[in-house]
Backbone bond lengths (Angstrom), bond angles and torsions (degrees), N, CA, C in turn:
res aa  C-N    CA-C-N  psi(-1)  N-CA   C-N-CA  omega(-1)  CA-C   N-CA-C  phi
1 L - - - 1.518 - - 1.684 107.88 -
2 R 1.325 117.95 -37.72 1.380 118.88 -176.01 1.567 107.93 -67.32
3 A 1.342 119.35 -40.65 1.355 119.93 176.48 1.475 118.84 -54.22
4 G 1.346 117.35 -27.35 1.434 123.56 179.41 1.526 116.98 -71.69
5 R 1.422 109.16 -18.14 1.401 120.96 179.98 1.605 116.42 40.13
6 H 1.370 109.78 60.28 1.448 115.28 -175.14 1.375 111.24 -74.74
7 R 1.220 118.53 166.12 1.521 119.78 -175.41 1.627 106.75 -140.42
8 V 1.360 106.34 154.76 1.522 115.40 179.83 1.554 101.41 -117.95
9 E 1.192 112.07 123.35 1.487 120.90 170.37 1.587 113.19 -79.01
10 H 1.264 117.41 143.25 1.471 125.13 -179.17 1.593 110.85 53.07
11 A 1.354 113.47 54.91 1.545 121.27 173.86 1.459 104.73 -72.26
12 E 1.329 121.48 88.50 1.439 124.21 -173.04 1.562 112.14 -113.18
13 L 1.355 119.67 -49.75 1.322 125.72 179.65 1.541 112.62 -100.15
14 M 1.216 114.56 94.68 1.507 118.58 -172.31 1.452 110.32 -123.16
15 S 1.374 112.81 135.06 1.488 121.19 173.41 1.533 105.93 -93.23
16 R 1.298 115.69 168.28 1.523 122.92 169.05 1.463 113.71 -52.02
17 R 1.376 116.79 -41.07 1.453 125.22 178.75 1.494 108.20 -62.54
18 L 1.322 119.05 -53.10 1.369 117.09 179.92 1.501 117.71 -60.61
19 I 1.436 115.99 -38.11 1.475 120.86 173.18 1.399 114.68 -53.86
20 A 1.390 112.32 -45.23 1.440 125.11 -175.23 1.589 102.74 -62.84
21 G 1.283 126.29 -41.46 1.334 129.28 177.56 1.581 113.85 -63.73
22 F 1.266 114.28 -41.06 1.449 118.06 166.69 1.528 119.71 -51.03
23 V 1.281 109.24 -46.89 1.426 116.20 176.87 1.561 112.90 -67.40
24 E 1.461 113.97 -51.44 1.430 115.89 -175.64 1.575 112.34 -65.87
25 F 1.252 119.90 -25.23 1.611 121.89 177.28 1.407 114.80 -102.38
26 G 1.418 119.36 -0.67 1.492 122.96 177.56 1.634 110.58 63.66
27 I 1.383 110.62 41.92 1.386 112.55 176.36 1.483 110.20 -82.42
28 V 1.365 115.08 150.71 1.447 117.21 -179.81 1.612 105.38 -100.48
29 A 1.264 115.82 135.75 1.529 118.92 -178.22 1.600 107.51 -99.78
30 S 1.337 118.05 111.28 1.400 126.99 -179.75 1.549 103.54 -86.50
31 M 1.290 117.96 111.26 1.467 119.91 -177.48 1.473 113.67 -130.47
32 Q 1.325 117.83 161.49 1.282 129.08 -174.26 1.498 114.31 -122.35
33 P 1.341 122.51 87.69 1.460 122.52 -172.23 1.556 115.85 -59.79
34 A 1.335 115.53 -19.29 1.595 120.26 179.66 1.592 103.71 -66.75
35 F 1.297 120.12 -26.87 1.463 120.24 -174.96 1.481 107.43 -59.72
36 D 1.402 118.09 -48.46 1.433 115.19 178.68 1.505 112.99 -70.39
37 R 1.393 118.83 -36.13 1.459 119.57 -179.35 1.693 106.29 -64.78
38 L 1.089 124.64 -33.30 1.403 123.68 -177.05 1.580 117.17 -87.06
39 W 1.428 116.51 -40.08 1.318 128.05 -168.68 1.517 113.48 -117.03
40 G 1.272 119.53 -18.81 1.494 117.57 -176.34 1.552 113.69 -85.42
41 G 1.299 112.70 174.73 1.463 114.62 179.36 1.562 115.59 88.28
42 A 1.297 115.63 168.05 1.408 126.53 -175.65 1.567 106.22 -61.43
43 G 1.278 122.88 136.57 1.430 134.50 174.51 1.443 117.97 70.96
44 R 1.350 109.99 16.83 1.660 114.69 179.16 1.471 107.40 -114.14
45 M 1.336 109.68 177.60 1.431 122.19 -175.81 1.641 120.21 -44.54
46 Y 1.310 112.20 -46.63 1.350 122.17 179.92 1.564 109.73 -58.45
47 E 1.380 110.70 -46.80 1.492 112.59 -179.95 1.541 113.31 -65.67
48 A 1.299 115.45 -39.43 1.429 121.66 -179.38 1.445 112.81 -62.23
49 R 1.270 121.99 -30.12 1.498 132.19 -175.99 1.497 113.66 -96.84
50 L 1.501 115.36 -34.48 1.463 113.56 -168.93 1.628 106.01 -121.65
51 G 1.262 119.67 -6.46 1.470 119.72 -168.63 1.544 109.16 89.91
52 L 1.402 121.37 159.40 1.305 122.60 -177.13 1.475 114.05 -66.28
53 S 1.308 116.79 -48.17 1.482 123.68 -179.57 1.483 114.62 -54.91
54 R 1.372 116.58 -46.05 1.397 118.67 -177.31 1.651 107.60 -76.15
55 S 1.272 115.61 -27.49 1.541 120.90 -177.39 1.553 103.12 -63.54
56 L 1.289 115.04 -44.06 1.485 120.58 -173.01 1.471 111.45 -72.64
57 E 1.349 119.84 -19.75 1.365 122.97 176.12 1.473 119.00 -87.63
58 S 1.315 111.73 -12.41 1.496 125.12 178.64 1.488 111.84 -69.15
59 N 1.333 114.51 145.28 1.480 120.30 177.84 1.526 116.09 62.12
60 P 1.370 113.40 49.11 1.471 118.43 -167.64 1.474 111.38 -80.53
61 M 1.366 115.50 64.73 1.561 120.90 -177.68 1.564 107.80 -61.34
62 G 1.311 117.18 -44.24 1.446 118.56 -173.47 1.596 111.36 -65.14
63 A 1.272 116.27 -41.00 1.441 122.42 176.34 1.553 109.18 -63.81
64 M 1.234 116.47 -44.53 1.570 119.60 -176.27 1.499 105.77 -66.91
65 H 1.371 118.50 -49.97 1.461 121.77 -177.04 1.582 108.54 -59.13
66 S 1.337 119.01 -39.42 1.482 118.95 -174.60 1.407 114.94 -68.96
67 V 1.366 122.21 -19.88 1.486 124.23 177.80 1.443 110.44 -107.44
68 G 1.323 122.45 13.38 1.418 125.99 163.55 1.666 111.82 93.85
69 V 1.232 117.83 21.87 1.539 122.72 178.33 1.450 102.49 -78.49
70 A 1.382 117.80 126.65 1.475 122.70 175.10 1.555 108.11 -68.62
71 L 1.277 111.16 132.63 1.582 117.51 -179.77 1.371 112.64 -114.89
72 A 1.365 117.48 142.35 1.412 122.75 -179.33 1.689 102.90 -130.41
73 F 1.249 118.10 104.54 1.477 118.59 -177.76 1.559 110.75 -89.02
74 G 1.287 110.61 144.40 1.552 119.19 172.53 1.465 114.86 -148.34
75 S 1.182 119.25 -171.40 1.592 122.03 -179.34 1.467 115.75 -103.31
76 D 1.216 118.21 -28.51 1.495 123.25 -170.14 1.422 108.67 65.74
77 S 1.393 121.19 33.49 1.382 125.71 174.51 1.513 115.10 -54.55
78 P 1.269 121.24 132.15 1.526 129.95 21.22 1.542 112.31 -99.36
79 V 1.420 115.49 13.06 1.395 119.12 -178.74 1.589 111.18 -68.62
80 T 1.400 116.58 -37.16 1.399 123.87 177.12 1.710 100.01 -131.02
81 P 1.220 112.96 156.03 1.464 117.63 179.91 1.529 113.97 -65.90
82 L 1.295 121.32 150.65 1.466 128.37 170.87 1.607 101.61 -69.87
83 D 1.262 112.24 103.23 1.478 116.20 -177.44 1.512 109.05 -152.53
84 P 1.387 118.03 81.20 1.446 116.52 -174.44 1.419 118.00 -67.29
85 W 1.449 117.66 -32.53 1.424 118.14 173.73 1.529 115.23 -67.80
86 G 1.327 108.88 -36.44 1.518 115.78 -179.98 1.560 111.17 -66.42
87 S 1.378 112.96 -29.94 1.525 120.20 178.15 1.676 104.06 -72.28
88 V 1.334 115.66 -43.41 1.462 115.72 178.37 1.538 110.05 -53.67
89 R 1.459 114.17 -52.10 1.374 120.86 -175.41 1.511 107.25 -61.11
90 A 1.316 121.92 -38.13 1.519 125.95 -169.19 1.605 101.12 -68.61
91 A 1.317 123.03 -45.80 1.394 129.14 -175.92 1.589 113.27 -61.79
92 A 1.359 108.25 -36.17 1.567 116.11 -174.84 1.630 102.92 -86.34
93 A 1.258 123.09 -13.25 1.467 121.85 -174.89 1.610 106.43 -130.11
94 H 1.366 117.52 43.04 1.470 121.18 175.34 1.558 107.28 -51.69
95 H 1.324 114.05 145.53 1.401 116.17 173.20 1.469 119.10 -59.40
96 N 1.479 116.59 -20.65 1.409 117.95 178.03 1.502 99.06 -108.43
97 P 1.377 114.83 117.89 1.548 115.62 -177.56 1.544 112.58 -57.12
98 V 1.266 116.08 -28.79 1.469 118.98 -177.38 1.634 109.64 -64.26
99 Q 1.243 114.63 -25.99 1.453 117.72 -175.52 1.525 114.43 -99.77
100 R 1.349 114.80 8.31 1.439 120.36 177.56 1.615 108.82 -74.19
101 M 1.373 112.14 159.37 1.508 118.94 176.40 1.468 108.02 -139.62
102 S 1.327 112.00 164.26 1.501 117.57 179.27 1.578 110.09 -62.44
103 V 1.363 111.86 155.59 1.501 115.31 177.27 1.560 107.76 -63.33
104 R 1.390 114.76 -41.55 1.466 121.18 179.70 1.498 108.42 -54.92
105 A 1.252 124.14 -54.47 1.452 129.47 -174.09 1.458 106.45 -64.40
106 A 1.356 120.97 -42.40 1.490 123.31 175.88 1.591 114.21 -61.31
107 F 1.360 109.31 -40.66 1.546 114.95 177.78 1.487 108.32 -61.37
108 A 1.441 119.05 -45.11 1.486 122.69 -176.87 1.460 110.87 -65.11
109 A 1.444 121.62 -30.79 1.397 119.35 -174.23 1.479 108.96 -79.35
110 H 1.432 113.33 -26.70 1.479 118.45 179.13 1.484 115.67 -85.03
111 T 1.407 115.28 -8.28 1.473 116.96 178.32 1.575 106.65 -115.46
112 R 1.307 115.98 -81.86 1.499 118.86 -172.87 1.551 109.12 -69.38
113 G 1.306 117.13 -27.38 1.549 110.17 176.08 1.408 118.24 -66.77
114 G 1.295 121.63 -20.68 1.524 120.11 172.06 1.518 114.27 -72.17
115 W 1.362 114.21 -36.57 1.442 120.96 -178.50 1.523 105.20 -70.30
116 R 1.355 122.72 -42.97 1.422 121.77 -177.26 1.564 106.54 -69.79
117 A 1.180 124.25 -33.19 1.444 128.19 -175.20 1.630 106.84 -60.32
118 V 1.368 119.22 -30.64 1.421 123.09 -176.52 1.552 107.79 -108.31
119 H 1.328 114.00 18.54 1.498 121.14 169.98 1.562 111.65 69.12
120 L 1.292 116.81 27.84 1.475 124.40 173.65 1.440 110.82 -99.79
121 D 1.291 116.79 64.76 1.542 115.53 -166.60 1.528 113.56 -70.38
122 N 1.323 120.63 -20.80 1.365 119.73 174.88 1.514 120.23 -88.38
123 E 1.254 110.91 4.08 1.632 119.60 175.87 1.469 105.40 -98.81
124 G 1.415 106.85 165.03 1.419 115.27 177.00 1.465 122.42 80.12
125 V 1.464 111.33 11.04 1.462 122.23 174.61 1.595 108.23 -123.56
126 L 1.378 114.00 153.26 1.454 113.37 172.77 1.601 102.58 -105.63
127 A 1.312 113.14 109.72 1.408 116.96 -176.87 1.588 108.20 -147.80
128 L 1.279 117.50 153.01 1.559 122.47 178.12 1.485 104.39 -57.27
129 G 1.308 113.98 128.16 1.515 126.00 177.34 1.592 113.65 81.98
130 A 1.290 116.87 -9.55 1.457 118.15 177.95 1.439 112.23 -77.53
131 P 1.344 123.20 149.62 1.544 122.24 172.73 1.382 110.52 -50.93
132 A 1.433 115.23 135.28 1.474 117.99 -179.57 1.571 109.08 -85.46
133 T 1.443 111.95 95.05 1.414 116.52 -179.35 1.646 102.05 -124.32
134 F 1.303 111.09 116.34 1.608 114.69 175.03 1.466 109.67 -161.92
135 A 1.320 111.10 172.09 1.454 116.85 171.33 1.546 110.70 -121.79
136 V 1.377 109.32 154.96 1.423 111.31 -177.49 1.590 104.94 -110.64
137 W 1.385 116.38 124.21 1.431 122.59 -173.71 1.515 112.25 -109.12
138 D 1.264 116.65 140.18 1.547 120.54 170.17 1.523 106.48 -105.65
139 S 1.226 110.61 127.47 1.466 119.44 -177.43 1.535 112.02 -91.68
140 P 1.344 119.67 138.94 1.517 120.26 -171.39 1.432 106.41 -63.42
141 A 1.310 117.42 145.99 1.471 128.01 178.10 1.393 116.03 49.08
142 G 1.359 116.17 30.87 1.459 121.50 -179.16 1.519 114.73 64.97
143 V 1.273 123.78 18.34 1.486 124.21 177.40 1.454 109.53 -71.84
144 D 1.249 117.37 130.03 1.473 124.00 179.99 1.509 107.12 -70.83
145 R 1.273 120.11 117.05 1.425 123.97 176.23 1.501 113.28 -116.49
146 G 1.148 120.38 24.52 1.471 130.78 179.41 1.505 108.93 -64.60
147 L 1.299 113.98 -172.86 1.509 121.08 -168.35 1.657 106.39 -67.33
148 P 1.289 120.92 -38.42 1.439 121.77 175.33 1.623 112.08 -46.18
149 V 1.409 108.14 -44.85 1.494 113.84 -179.36 1.508 111.60 -69.00
150 L 1.331 116.84 -38.43 1.448 118.74 174.27 1.502 114.92 -62.11
151 Q 1.284 116.46 -34.60 1.457 121.18 -177.36 1.676 105.58 -74.65
152 A 1.272 116.83 -30.43 1.495 120.76 175.46 1.418 114.48 -80.75
153 E 1.377 118.14 -4.00 1.415 124.35 178.74 1.545 107.41 62.85
154 D 1.217 123.06 75.86 1.382 132.63 -179.24 1.446 112.26 -50.83
155 P 1.370 124.58 108.56 1.406 124.34 179.35 1.454 120.29 -54.14
156 E 1.290 115.94 -28.47 1.502 124.55 -178.71 1.499 108.79 -70.04
157 L 1.339 120.66 -26.21 1.403 123.11 178.09 1.595 111.35 -89.80
158 R 1.292 118.58 -5.78 1.554 120.98 -175.71 1.397 112.00 -81.34
159 S 1.393 118.83 -26.93 1.420 119.45 -169.64 1.508 109.79 -103.27
160 A 1.350 115.87 121.88 1.492 121.33 -176.99 1.571 110.63 -70.66
161 G 1.361 117.62 -25.97 1.456 121.31 176.93 1.500 115.36 -92.76
162 D 1.298 116.23 6.62 1.467 121.80 -176.95 1.567 104.92 -71.89
163 P 1.325 119.19 126.13 1.334 120.62 174.96 1.616 117.04 -81.14
164 T 1.264 116.52 9.38 1.481 121.90 -175.43 1.527 105.83 -67.88
165 P 1.330 118.40 126.06 1.461 116.76 176.04 1.520 116.81 -54.95
166 L 1.218 116.01 144.74 1.472 123.06 177.83 1.555 110.07 -96.91
167 P 1.349 118.59 159.84 1.453 118.91 -177.85 1.508 109.64 -56.18
168 V 1.422 117.25 156.65 1.406 127.67 -169.90 1.573 101.14 -119.55
169 C 1.428 118.60 127.91 1.481 118.32 171.08 1.432 114.53 -70.85
170 R 1.306 113.28 125.44 1.495 120.21 174.39 1.452 114.84 -103.27
171 A 1.294 125.16 -19.86 1.463 128.72 173.93 1.508 108.43 -159.38
172 T 1.355 110.64 156.25 1.460 120.09 175.74 1.585 107.58 -138.88
173 V 1.334 111.26 132.83 1.482 120.80 -177.32 1.480 107.18 -119.52
174 L 1.360 118.76 128.04 1.391 121.90 -179.80 1.599 110.33 -122.64
175 R 1.331 113.31 109.99 1.413 115.34 -179.80 1.474 114.10 59.61
176 G 1.403 120.17 35.16 1.498 125.87 -178.91 1.549 113.99 91.74
177 D 1.281 114.34 -16.02 1.573 116.91 -178.39 1.443 106.97 -100.96
178 V 1.403 113.65 136.53 1.448 124.90 175.48 1.557 105.85 -73.62
179 I 1.284 115.85 117.55 1.521 117.21 -178.47 1.573 109.06 -108.07
180 Y 1.279 115.07 -13.52 1.524 118.89 179.81 1.481 101.81 -155.35
181 E 1.365 112.45 138.76 1.401 124.38 171.36 1.481 110.19 -148.44
182 E 1.305 120.47 121.34 1.435 119.97 -172.56 1.474 109.86 -60.62
183 G 1.370 112.85 142.85 1.435 121.41 -178.71 1.585 114.06 74.87
184 V 1.274 118.02 5.59 1.375 120.89 179.07 1.550 108.96 -114.20
185 S 1.293 123.34 124.40 1.518 121.78 -178.14 1.553 109.23 -84.62
């Protein structure tokens, strides 16, 4: 069963027992951090429909990551915007502080996690001989948002309500082919 690396889409309302099952059976949790950013917390949709206590227990990304559940983040577009850096920010600034995770772990779930979820384990890494798949990002105001910043837990990425602009994608390369370049139709 573990070798099948099954996944559950929209792993949102999870009990400890369910999370233990994800660990035991090696199930990948496909999650959408924007759900908590948009609908979680006091006075929002989850509270209105679930009550505050249950709403704060929803989308337990931090709890799942901390016990070793493999995570794959996405947007569920068009329900929420295609916004990978916004999702990283949302996972690091979950409305429930217990469910927050590091920027680095959220970045990994939003990049390599997706490839692993579909059994493409050699994809999603920059390494000699690996397929050249990457995105080129422009940081606002020339701020260096490279890996050293992720390791330092960039405070600008930690606050979901922070109006600081996030990096903008300028180009995307898939297995060596440019599939998106800003300004090119």
